[in-house]
N, C-alpha and C positions, 0 to 999 in steps of 0.2 A: 597685496594682504600676508602679511608673514605667518608661517607654519607655527604652531601651536608647540610643536618639539621638533627635535631634531629627525625623528623616527616616524611621525606621524603627522601628518598633513592633514588639515579641515578645512575645509572650505564651508561658509554659512552665507552665502547668498553670491549669487554671480550676477552681474552686468549683464542687463537684456530680459533677464529673467521676469516674470510677472509677479506682482507680490502676491496675488491670491493662489499662485502655483504654488505656495505651502500648504494650503490644505488639501492635495493631493499627493503629498509625500508621505512614506509608508509610515515614519515615525520619526521626529524631529531628534529624538537622543542617539541614533544612531549615527549621524555624524555632527552632533553636538551641538546644540542650542542655537535654534534657527529664530531670529526677532522678528516677530511680525512688527512692521513699521507704524500699523495703524492701533488702534487703541483697541476696536472691535471693528472685526471682519470675521467672514463667514470662516478665513482658515482656523481662527482660533477660538470661535463660540460653535454652539451647536444648537440647532434647532429641532425640537421634538413636538410631537404631537400626542396627546394622553385622552382616553377616552374615560369621561367620568358620569361615573352611576351614581344617583339620587338627590340630584337638584331638581329641584319642583319651581323656583321661581328667582327673580333677579339679586334677591340676598344673598342666596345660593351661590349664585354664582362668584358676588363680590365676596363670598368668605372664601373661596376658592384660592381669587385671585389677590385676597393678600395673604395667605399660607404660603403660594410660590414665591409672591413679593420678599416674603420675609427671610426665604433660605437665602444664606451668604453662598453667592456665585451666580444667582439667577437674574439674569440681565431685563428680562421684559415676560411678563407672563399676560395673555388674552384667554380670556374663558367666553365659550359662545352655547348658549343657553341651550338653542333649539338643537343644535346638532351634538350636545352633551360630548365636548371637545375642548381639550386646551392645548394652546400654542403657545411653547416654553421657549425663551432663549436664554442660555447658561455657559458659564464658563467650566468646560470640563475638569480642569485641572481641579476645581472647588468642590464642586459636585456634581453625582452621579445620577443616571436616570433611576436608578432604586431609591434616591433621596428624592427627590420629585415625585414618586409615585410614594412613597410614605409621607410626605409632606399633606398629599389630599387626602389621605386614608386618615392620619390626624384629625384631620379638620371632619372626620365624619362621614366622606363619601366614599365610594369605590372606585378604584384606580387601573388603570390597563395601559402599559407602553403601546402605543400602534405604530406599524413598521414605519419608517422615515420616507417620506414625499419626495421624490425627484423636485430638482430647484432647476429654474429655468437657465441655461446656459452650462451648466454645473451637475454631474452626478454625485448622487449624495456618498457619503464614505460606507464602504462595505467591510466584510471583516475581510483579514487575509490566513492564509492556514502558512505556518510555518513550521519546518523539520528544524531540530535539534539535536546535537549527539549529547547525550548524557552519560557520562562515565563513573565509574564506580558503584554503578548495581549489580548486585549478587545473586536475588533471590525476590521471590514473586511480592514478599515482604516491602523491598526497597519501591519497586514498581507501584504498588498501592499507594504508600508513603508520598513517592512523586506524583504520582497521578493526583493526590487529594491537594497538594501544594498549588498545582500548577491550576485547578480547576476553581480553587479558592481567588485566585489574582482576579482584581477588577478586571472587566473585559474581555476575559476570557472563556470562548463560549463552551468549546469544546477541548478536551487534552486525551491524548492516549501514547501510554506508552510501551515499547516493546523490550523486553529486557534479552531478545534472541540478538537484535541488533543495537541495541545502547541507544534506540534511537526514539525521541518524543516528537510528535506532531501535536500542535497547540496552533486551533484557530482563535483568532484574537482580532478586538477592534482596535485598530491603529490610531485612532484620535483619543484611546482612553490608555493604552499601555502599548510598548514598544517592544521591539527583539530584544533590545539591551533590560530592559527590566525583566523579562520572562529567564534571560541569561542569569540575571544578578541572583532573582527566585531560587533559580536551581542551586549556584553556588553556595545561597545562604542555608540552604537545606543539608549542606555538605556533599554533595555533587559535585563534580566538574562539569561545566557546561558549555557548549560554542554553538553558535547558528550556524546553520548548511544553507538552506535556502529558503524563500516564500514563493509565493504566487503574483507576489508584485509585477507588474508589467513594464513599467518605468526606471528600472535599476539593473544595469547589469556590471558584471563583477570580470577585472582583466587582470592576468600576470603580466608585470611590464618588467622589460628589460633594460639597460644601459642606466638606469639611475644609481651611482654611486658615492654623492656628496649631498651636502646640504645645497649646494650652487645647484646641481641637477633637478633637486627636486622643488627649487623654487622656478625653474624654466619649467617644469611642468606644470605648476599652479599656473604660470602665465599664458601657457598654451592652452588650458582647459579653458581660465577664467575669457578668452577670445574666442570662443567656440559657440554662438546662440545656439539657446536650447539645454546647456547645461546648467541644472540648477544645482547640485552640492557634489561635492565628491571627497573620498577620505582614501589618503596614499599612507599604507604602515610600511617603512622604506625596509625593515627587516627580511617580511614576506614577501615582500615585491607585489604586494596585494593593492588594486585599486578599485574602489568602490564607487561608481558614478549615480548619479538620481540626475534623467532628464526626461525632457518634454518629449513623446514617442510621437507628437504631431509635427515636431521640428526638424528632428533628427532619428537616425537608427544607428544600431549597436556598430554597424560597416561604417557609418560617416565618422562615427567619433573614431575609430580606428585611423581611418585616410587621414582624419584633419590633424590627430594626435601626431602620427609618423612624420605625415610631411609637414607640419609647421615645426616640428624637429628636426629636420632635414634628416631624418633616418636614421638620428641618435638611439629613439625609444622603439623597442619592438613590443607590441602588444598581442595578448592570445587571450582568446575568452576562458573563461576558468570554469570547468566543469566542477557543478558540484557533488555528484559521485567519484570523482576521483579523493577530492578532500577526504570524502568518506572511508574510500580504500585505504588512503594513506593513513587514518586514524585508526582502523584495525590494525596495519601493520607497525605501528609506533606501540600501540597499547600491548600486542603481542611479543615485542622485541624487547621492553620495558619487563614485561613478567619476566620474560625469559633473564634478564640481566640479575633480576631480584633473586630468581632461584638459584643461578651458578653463584653469585655472592654467598647467599645461605648456605648453598651444599660445601661450599670449601670452606667456608669457615666452622661449619660442624664437623666438616672432615679432621680439620686441624687442630679442633676441638679435641677429637676422638685420639688424635694421633699425639699430641701433649700430654692426654692422660695416661696413654700408654708408657712413652718415655718416661714419666715423670714414676712409673711405678717402683723403678730399682733403688734401693738405698744409696747408691753413690749418687745418683744425679738427686737425688734429696739431699744427701752430705754435702754436695756442692753449693745447693743454693741455701740451705739452713746454716749459715755458717756463723749467725750472729745469734745472741741470745733472742734477740727481739723477732728475728727471722723464725728460730725455736719454737717461739710462742705462739706461733701460728698452725706447728702441728694439735693435733695428730691429722690434719688434712696433708693429702700431697699437693706438691707444686702445680701437679694438673688441675687439681680442682679450682685455686685461684687461678688460675689463666685461663680455665675455661669460664668462669664470672665474666670476666674481662672479654673474651670472644662472644661468648653468650649473651651479652649484654647490647652488644652490637646487632646481633640478630633479634635480640626483643625490640629495642627501641628504636633503631637507625633504619633495619631490612623491615620488620615487622610492623614500622609504625603504620603502614595503611590500615592495619586490621584497627586499631586504636582511633583511628580517625574516623572508619567507616563504622566504628560501632558507637562512636561518639555521637555521630549525626544521625545513624537509626536512633539512639535512646532519645536525640533533642525532638525528633518529628516524631516522638511515642510510638515508635514501632521496634520489631528487634529483627536481626538477621543471622546472617551463619558468622559475620565477622563476629558480633557478639560472643558468641560462641568460642570462636578460635580467641577471641582477647581473654574471656575468663577461664579457659582452658591452661593457656601457656601461661598468663598472668600468676595463677594458682601455683602452678608448677616450679616457676621463676622463683616466686614469694616464697615457697616453703625451701628451696635452695638456698638461697640466700641467707635467711633466718637460721639454718641448720648451720650452713659455713659458721657465719658468725658466732652461733652458740655453741659450737665447737671449738671453735678459738679461745673462747672463757672460759670453758669447762674443762676444756679435753677430753670430750666426749665424740666421739665421729660418729655420727648419726649419716645414714646414707644420702645423697644429694640428686637430684635428678635435673640437671641442668641439659643433658641432650635430650629429655624428653620434650622441653620447650624451643631446642633448636631443632632438633628433627622435625617437632610438628609443623613449625612453619614452615620448614624446607620442604614438607611431602605438599601442603596445602598450597604453597606456591608452586609447585610443580604440577599439581593439580590445575590449579588457576591457568597456568602456561596450554595445558593441554587441552585444556576447555575453551583458552582464547581461540587456538588455532581449528579446534573443531567447531565454533561457533562462526570461525569466519567462513568455515566451508558450508555452511549452511546460504549464507548470500553471495553463492556462486552465480545463481541464478542469474541475479541482477548485474551481480560483475561482466558475466557474460552478456547480456544484452546490451550493455553500455559499450560494452567493446564493438558491437555489430557496427557503428557508427563509425564513418572515416574522420580521421583527425583533416582533410581539407576537402576542397572542391575545386575543379575547374573551370571557372565564371568566362562564357563566351560572351567579351564588350563588342558592341555591332554600331556600327554611326548611324545618321540618322536615315538612312535608305535602308536599315536592314542588312544589311551586310557585314560579317564577321572582321573585326580590324584584328582584335588581341584575345588572346587567351591568358587569365591570371589564375595564377593559384592564390585560394582566400581559406582561411578558415571554416569549415563545414558550419560551424555555430553564426556564421555569420549571413548564410543564406538567408536571402528575403522572396518572399515570394513572388514569381513574375520572371526570378531571375532564367537567365536559359546557360544550362551546363551544360559540360562535355562526359562523357562516362568512354573511357576506353574499355576494352577487353580487359577481366580479369580484377578489376578494382571495383569498389564498394557504391551505391548509388547515394547521393550526400542527402537527399530528401524525397519525400513524394511527392510526386508531378505527372505528367503527360508527356508521352515522346513525343517529338515535332519531328524527329530525323532519324532514319536506320531504322535497324532490321537488328535483333538478338534475340537468343535466349537466357532467361534469367534465374538463377537458381533462389526462390522465396523460402526454401525450407526451415530456415533459422527462424522466420517469423511467424508463417503459416502452419509449418510442420510438413508442408506438400513435399514429397521427396522429388516429386517428376520436376524440371525444370520448366519451366513457362514461356512460348514464344510471345516476343513483344515488338509490334509496329507501331505505326503511324497513328495516335491518337489513346494508344493503350496505355493504362495508368501502372506506374509504377512505386515500390515500395523503397522507404529510406533504410538502409543497412543490407538491403539485398544483393548480390554480387552478380555482376553482369560479366556473363561467361564467353560469348563470341562478338560480336560486331561492336562498332562505335555506333551509341547512342546520342542523341542532343535531345534532351528532356526542360524540361518549363516547372521550374517549382512553383505547387500549390498551395501545399502544407510543410510549414517550416518548425522549428523549435517543440513547443509543446503541445503543438497539434498534429506533430506527424503521428503515424500508427504505432512507431516504434517507441516513440515517447509517451503514448498512452498505454503502451501494453506494458512497460516501465511503470508507470506510474500505477497499475493495476495491479502487479505483482506485490507492488511495495504497498501500496494501499491494503493488501491481503494481509502480507506479513506484519503490517502494522495491529492487525483487526484481532481481538481474541476471540478462540470459540467459547460456546458456553460452558462447556467442560472444563474450564480453565477457571470456573467459580468456585469450583473444589479445591484448587490448590492454591488461592486466593485464599480462601476460608482457613485452611489449615497453616498455612505461613503465619496467618495473623495469630494462633495458638500455640505453634510449632515450638518456638524457643522458650518462652515462659514456661510451657509443661516440659520441656528438657532439661531445664534449669531446676525445676522441680524432685525432675526424678533424680537429678544428679544430688542435689542434697538430700533425697531420701536416704539411696544409694550410702551417702558418705554416714548417716547418722544410724543408719540399719547395721553397718560394717563396725563402727566405731562404738557402737551401744552392747553389739552380740559380742563385740571384744572384750569389753569392760565386765562383762558377766560371764567371761569364760565360756562362752557359746562356739566357739573352735579352737585348735590346740595352738600352743604358741608357736609350734614347729612353722605353720603358714607365714608367718612374719620374716619380713626379709631380713637380712645379717643387720644388726645394728639397729634393725628398724623397732616402730611401736605401733601400738593399733591406731594412731592418729594417722602415719605415714601409710599403711596399708589401705584404710579406709580412702584418704586422699588420693592415690590412683586410680582406685576403680571410679570413683566420683570426677575424677579427671577424665577419663577415659569414656564416659556418659557422656560428657558434657562435647568432648570433640569428636565424638563417632558420629553423631547425630548429624544430618544432612537435609538441611531442607531446600537445597538448590537442586537437587534431584528431581523434587517436585514442582516446582518452579519452572526447570528446565523441559518438563516433558512433554507440555502440549505446544508451546510456541515454534522449538527446535524444530519439530516434528512439521507444524503448519507452515514453517518456511520453506523446509526441504519438499514439501507436496507442490505448493503454488511455487515453485522454481521449476520441478518436474513437472507440473502442467503446463507450463509456460513452453517446456521445451517439446511438448508435444501437442502444443496447439491449442490445449484447453487451458483458459484464462480463467482465474479463480478469484471473486471479489473481496471473498474474507472469510475467515475463519469458520463463522455461522453456518455461511452457505457451506464451505466444506465438512460440517460436521452434520448439516441437514442432507444431505445429498446422500450419506450412507444407510440412511433410512427409508429410502424413498421406498414408497409401495406402487403408486401407479404414476407412469408417463404419456403424458397426453401430448400427441402429434399433432400439427397443424397438415394440411395435406400439401396445400399448393408450394413448392419449393422446399417442403423441410421432407418431407415422404415421395415425393416426385421432383423432377427435376429443375421446374420451373422455366422450362421453357417450352412454351404452349405453340402448338401448330395446328392450323385447321386442316382437318381432314377430307370433311365433306363439306359440300354448299349446295343446297338444293331450293327452288323456287317451287312457288306451291300457284303465281298467279298466271304464269306464262311468261314474265318478265324475263328478257334474256338475262344470262349468269352475268354476264360481264357488269352491267347498268345494276343488278342487283350488286355485287361487290364494290361499285362505286360507291352508291349510297350506304351501304353500311360503313364502308371504310371513310366516308365523308364524318358520318357521325362519331367515330369509333376514335378519331385522329387527334383529338382534342381531349383524349382519357390518358392517364398514365397506368391503368390496371394493365398487366401483364397479357391477358386474354383479349384487350383491346390493341395492344402493338402486335399481337400474332395476328389479327384481321388485318390490319392494315398491312403489316407484311406480305400476306396470300394473296390479297385483292393488288397489292402492286405486283407480285410477283405475275400476278394471271394477266395484268395489263402489259407489262412489260416483258416479260421474260427473263426477267434482272435478277439474277442469284442474291439471295438477302445478305449472305456472307461479304459480301462486298461493298456493303453499305457502312458508313462510320458509325451506324446503330440505330436502331430501329426507331428511336423516338426523334433522331436528328433527319433520319431518311424522310421520315412522315412529313417531316415540318419543310424538310424541302422541296418536296411534290407540291403540297398543299394546293398552293396557290394555282399548279398545272392541271392537274386531273381530277383533283376532287372538288366536289360542290362547297360553294358557300354556305356557311351554316350559322345559325340565329341562336339566341336563348340555349343555350347548349347548359345541359344540367346532368352532374353524374352523383348517382343514388346509391350509396355504399347497399353491399348485396344484394342490390336489384339490378342493377346497369345503369342505361344513360338514355336519355330525351335530350330532343331539338327540334328545331323547324330548318326545314330543307323545303325554299322556294315556295313558305309560306304553309305548309303543312309539317306536321306533328310525325316524326319517325321516333321509334324506341328500340331499342336493342337490349336485350337482357333474357332473365329467365320468366317463369310464369308469374311469378310474384308480381314481378312488374305490368304485366298484361293484364291481370285478374285487376290490381288496382287502377289500372285505366280505364278497364270495361270492355277488355277487347275480349273478341271470344275465341277459342280453342278449338279448331275441327279436329274430329275424329283422327283424320287423315296426318294431320300433325301431332296431335299428341302419341298416335301409334309410332311415327317416325323418330320423335323424340324419347320415348320410351326403348325404342330401341338402339339408339345411340348410347342411351345409360345404363342400360345393361352391358354394355360392350365397354365398361369404364371411360366413357367418354363424356363430355359437359355439351347439352344442348342447348344455343343461343339462338332464340327468337327474335323473329327482325319486321313490325309492323310499320306501315307506312300509311299515312291516312286514316289511322284507324282499322286497317287488313291486314293479319299476317300474311306477309309475302314469300317468307323465305326460313330457314333454318342453318345455321353452320352448325358444326359437328369439329370440336374441339378434341384433341387427345394432348395431356401433358405425360411424358413418359414416366415410372418411377426409375427411382434410384435404384441401379444396380446391387446395392447392399442391404436394400431396405429389409426384403424379406428375411435374410439372415439375421440381421439386426434385432428385427421382432423377435425371432426365436432365441436369439441370443440371452434377450431382456427377460422372455419366460423361464427359461434354464435358471437366471439368476431371482428369480423369485418377484421380478417385477412386472406387474400387470398391463400391456398398452391398451392405450387408447386411442381414437383419431375423433379428431374434431375438425367440422370443415362447414362454410357457408353453402356447399354444391347443394345438391339435390339428393334423395336419399339413395335412389338407384345407382348414380354413379359412384356417390361416398361406400356404399355396400361393398360395390364391384371392386373399387380400389383396393378395401379392407381384406377382402375373402382373397384378391392376389397375395396381401402382403402377409396373411396370415392374423389378423387382427379380429377380434369377435365384438369387441363392443366400440361401437361408430354413434357420434352424433353428430347428426347433418343438419343441412339449412340452417344454422345458426350463426347470427350476426356478429361481426367484430367485437360489438361490447357485452354480447352473450356469451361469448368463450371463458368469459371471468366467472359467469354464475357454473356454469359447468365444473369449472377448475373447484370450486367452493362446494358444488353437491359432492365431490369426491372427498372433502375435507372435514366433512359434517362428523366422521366419527374418528375423526382424530387421524386419519390415513398424512400420511407425506406425500406430500403431489408435486410432482417435477411436469413443466410444460416447456416443452420443445419449439421453436416460432422462428421466422425470421426477422424478428424483431420491429415490423414496421404497423401490420395489421393486427398482431399479438401483443402488443406492448400492455393491453389491461390484463392478457390470460397471464403475461408472465412477472407481472408486476403482482397480481394474485396469487399466484402458486407458491409453494413452499419453496421451492429450487426453480428458477428461471432460466433456461438454456436457450442461447441467440446462435443460431447457427447460420455459419455460411456467412460470418462477420467480418473476414478479413480485412477490407477496407473501410469499415464502420463499426471499430471495436469499443466505440463510447456509447451501448446504449443503456440508460438509466435502470431500466424496467428489470433485466436479466442479472441475474447471480453469477451465472458462467457465461463466458464467452466462447464457442467453438469456433476459432480460424477458419477451419477448412470447410468446406461443403460437405461434408462426410457424414453419416449418421453412426459410424462404426465409434466417433468420438463421446458420441451419448453415453457408449457402455465407456469408455475410456472414464467419462467424468465418473459416474459411480462407483466403477470396482478403482479408481485412486483414493475415492472418498473411503472406502470401505477399508483397505488397506492401512490406510494412513490412521484411521482409528483405531484399527487394530495395533497398530506400529506406539500409538497413544496409551492405551490399555495396557499393553504389555512395558511399556514404561513408568506409569504408575503403579503396576504390580512391583515392577523392579522395586522403585522408591518405597513402596509403603512395606514390602516384604524386606527389605534393608534395614530400615529403622527398626523394625519388630523382632528381626531377628537379632541385628547388631548391638540396640541398647541394652537388651538383656543379657548379652553376652557381655558386653564392657563392663556392664556391673557386677558380674561375676556369678552368674545365676548357675553357671557351669564348673567354677569352682570346687565346691565343697566334692561334687563327685569324679569330675575327671580333670581337676586340675589345671584346667583352661583358662588363662590372664592373660588379659591382652593389654600390652603395656601401651600408655597413652601416645606414642608416637605411633606407634603399629594402628591404634584406633583411627588418629588425624589420617594414614595414608589410606585407610579405607574408606573415609569420609571423602577425599580429593579426590579417589577413583572415583565415586560414585556418581558424580554427576556428569565428571568425564566420560563414565558408560552410558549415561541417558543420552548425553549429546550423540555419542557414537551410533546407537541403537536408531536414532532419527536418521541419522546419514545414509543408513542401510536403505532408507527411502530413495536414494539417489540411482541404486540400481533397479527402481522400476521400469518395467518394459510393457507396454499396452498390450492389454490381453488380445491374443490371436484367435479368431471366431471358430477355427475348430478344435480349440482346449475349448471352448465355451460349450460347444455344441456335441462335442465328445465322438468328433469326424475322424476316422483314423484314414491317413494318406500313405497311402501303398506307394 
């Protein structure tokens, strides 16, 4: 197949790829025109079901079918009267879901589009989440405009735009709209758009080295065409970027690399392109371009001033004005004419970006800072040109203000350049996280016998689950995995925030991006790509930085009315000064030399336009949220969004789960007592047999205790509690049948045909088993000493009790006291009995205790505290506590270093340390204190600066701001807000000694 252009190769179909694969493509326009060979197939058509309400008879269903078939693009339509459903097959290029719904409603019935059902052998089209770089946004008004445009696109479900990162995140249906369409919509709106990445799993982007000519391009095309499983590709010869859509069931990215490099005899070298690297390069390009514009404008402005000074002398002017025609240009000096030429370059070449941005804003029905800059500079430039030409014709030399326009653009560009640098700093957190991942990995290749025969260095992005990798001392671990050989200490501080190195031995889990310190490790990769802990951390931080805090709505509203208000004030200023001058309300001495009332009023008006700054308001919140989420990630506190960050600073109650949150989650049996004369060994064997099938931490503790009792084997030497139990299950444990786990109560099963129950009082009461006074007194004694009593009944008789202790975390009591000092009320909720719960709460200093609460009931406890409008935080382990975490205003999942994707939580605390609860609340409070400070500065700046620029102080103090000074103030105001947010980078987690006001001598 011949390429369509010498620089851009596009493959529309590959031999060996099934026709119906086209239906799985993200969007055919990305690779330009996939042509279906069938007239009607699943890849080109869509099938949806619609719930139709109001049908009463066959005539109704026939009416609906007729209405649907009459819609252009509908292939078939069948209506089931009894099910109240319509099944419609249609061409998505001609008709949309909404058109079908409207057709049914126009026929007089109610319609609701149902979720697409799965089809046999093929998954339905889902939505994709794509990221796009949007260049040229300057303030909140641009963001609002862009979000509105994206959300109005057909097939777009959700769109969020972040000013601070210049990123847009769009959730869209690839069967309706593709990413090229989204980029085109961005560019049609007047912004610069480019695609970064999407959530599709069957596409990979490579950087190719070795393609230098059209012949090389054709060779590459031939190689790709010979690889089975390649569906489509596009190669850009200028950038060396190769996009490949492939069948993930046939091949993998590593197979692609090996196949292309091997079949080209090593001529081509491929490297997976990291999308974050491209984003970082875009930031550098933007700041570099802004710097070049600033320097160019500055040099021309300085030259303009120097030429003006040089032409002030009569000698210079006599040289230039030698002919009658030249003398006719007087009374203006040669410098004025030269300045016109130089400033025209600044105004229309260097400053064209302001005109373009202003035009697209007005086109989209919004206004922004660029409108103000364009209006101010154009007014100054236009007046100066008119004055110059008028003087040449009449001989009257009026003052010109070319330097106002030039210096204004120069200072605005300086401000933009500084803003780019500062905004780049706010995204340092993601850049540092991306840099944690190593560039390469050492792959261990084994023969069929399992012996290592070769070590091969590969791109770390090509690691696959199951790969055996070698990690030498001092290098980074390339993927999440399990240690299969070796022993070492690993520094996990960059991921979890835990400073102390962690020992890793065989069967220990490791996290990609952490540093192996001492010994050599062999690991088996278990999670790669977007599934790794590091990738999920990056995703969480990125999502948080994309989100908007509710307080941002204030800035969005102000931005929508800011520019029209400022322009109105500028007009009011002009007419006020001009009118006052016309009636002689101020002395003529106030006018500039050779000036008049019009020029005098115009300069005040221009100053008002250019000193006003909507950017400072627009940047106040997103920059602070970006820095805060990055700082939180560096401290092991992952924040899922700006709204969670805002709510956390208002927390009044913090509800703690007991097991695994306040306690260490390492339960151990401290007491075992029998009441029927049964031998302790036999008793423990029965209990362990019943609990061996349970996943509960208390069950694992019982099995370990029984195993240790029988074999005197140190539990720490086993591979793990559950594994150890399972290995010994067939050896010393009884056979169990009819096992049932009863949440919040215990377990029950049959051993030798007799029922055995292991659990709490509630389980015994429900089963009709009496608890004697002797047993009750012993259990009460355990509970009052903060231990949990587990009752065991065999054949409907209680045969013994186990006492289980779960030690408190060492920091628990001081963290509770610290929260109380911060004005936050701690609460403990647990499924444990009241006596044990109260004993634990007393030990840590919690007054409010809710005991014997079932997992589902914890959410009710949260809601009871929310009734008066209080903000409630829930801290749990994210397993049994998921309902409560979701119900809370702020859910905090603690100890989630290896499972950070907890949907229910708003905060993920990577370390299993309660001090991070204080860090989360303190960081939120400091962030929003900074945001409020930013808003105060931005508002006060505009409230004070606009009247000063309008000349409010001129009659009394003779203070007058030249427009170029006003422009400098405007440029530096937004920089000041960003720099204010950057101060959050100096945040340090609070020290408990300071919170508790402890004096350390």
